[in-house]
N, C-alpha and C positions, 0 to 999 in steps of 0.2 A: 336679698333683704339687707345683709350686712354691708354690701357695697353702697346701697342707698343711704344708710345711716351714716357711714363714714363720709360720704360725699356731702351730706347735709351739715355735718359737724365742720368739715373743711370750709364750706361756703360761709357758715356762720362766723368762723374765726377770721376768714378773709374780710368779710364785711365789717366786723368789729374793728379790725386793724385799720381798714380804710377810713372808717368814721373817726377813729382816734386821731389819725394823721391829719384828716381834713379839718378837725376842730382846732388845731394848733396854728397860731398865727406866725410862728417862726421868728418873732422878735427876740433878739438876744441883746442884753445890755452890755455895757463896758465891763472889763475885768476890774476887780476891786482888790487892792493891796495896800498894805501899810507896813512900815518897819519901825521898830523901836531903835532909836539911835544912841541914846545914852540911858543908863540906869544906875541907880544907887539907892542905898537905904538911908532913911532919915528918921530920927526920933520925933515923936509927936510932942515930947516935952521940950519947950524952948530952951536954948542955951545961948550964952553970950559969944558971938563970933570972935575968934581970936583968943578965947580963954580956954586952953586945953583942959583944965580941970573941970570946968562947967560942961564942955562938950562930952568928955568921957563919962561924967556922972549921968548926963541925959541919955546916953546910949545904954545904960543899965536899967532904965525905967521903961515899963511897957507904955506904949506900944510903938510899932514901927511902920513907917510909910515907905512905899516904893515910889521914888520920884525919878523923873527923867524927861526925855523928849521923844516924840513920835512923829513920823513924817507920813503924810498921805501920798503914796506913790501912784494912786489911781488917776485916771484922766478926768474925773469928775469930783465934785465936793462929796464929802462923806462924814458920817458919824463913825467914830472909832472907839470900840469897847476893848479895854485892856483888863486882863486877869493875870494875876501872879500868885499861884499857889505856893504856900510856904510850908516846909516840913522841918521838924527838929526831932532827931533821934527816931526817925521813921514815923512820927506822928504829925498829923496836920495841925498847924497852929493858925489856920485861917487862909483866906485868899484876899489879897489886895485887889480892889476893883476900882476902875475909873471909866467914865464915858466922856469923851471929848466930842462935842457936837459941832456940826457945820465946819469941818476942817476943809479949807479950799484945796483943790488939786495941787499937788507938789509942794504944799506948805507944811511947815513943822509947827508943833505945839508942845508946850510944857505940860506935864501931867503930874498929879499927886494922888496915888492910889492908896486907899485905906482898907483895913480889914484884917491885918495881921495882929494877932493877940500875943505878941512876944517882944522882948527887948531886942533892939538891933544887933547887939553884940552876941546874941545867941543864935543868929541866923547865918546861913551860907548864901551869899549873893549869887554865886555861880549856879546853885541849884534853882534859885528863884528865876534867874535869867533863862536857864535852859528849859524850864517848864512853862514859860509864858505862853499865853494864848491871846491872839489879836483877832478881833472880829470886825469887819468893815461893812457898814451899811450904806449903800450908795444913795445919793439924793438925786435920782434920775427918774424922769417920767417917760415911758415909752411913747412913740408916736401913736396918735389916735387913728 
């Protein structure tokens, strides 16, 4: 009796695996990648370019943007979501986020990510750059 029960369970598992494999169409899309090429911090408060006093004053005022360029290194066009978590003294001061839509394959695009609730001169760019997250959403339709 035990052998019959084990055999029935084994057959059921084998059939389940076979049905699962048979239901998959095997279509795999292209790989999706993007790289942040340049990154810097920029105050949201405008300053007069070339005026060092104005620029320094604006870096002391909340809030700070993460700006730069990103390149779609995928073989297809994609949306690229950028996230830059910012910490100060071990505490989160926000995450700068931007979504660049319809970036062509191998193309670069400027971004300006908002969401950090701190002045630029209180932040560490190396920490923000190291913790960056890039999500790529491919604009590809599988064959029918």
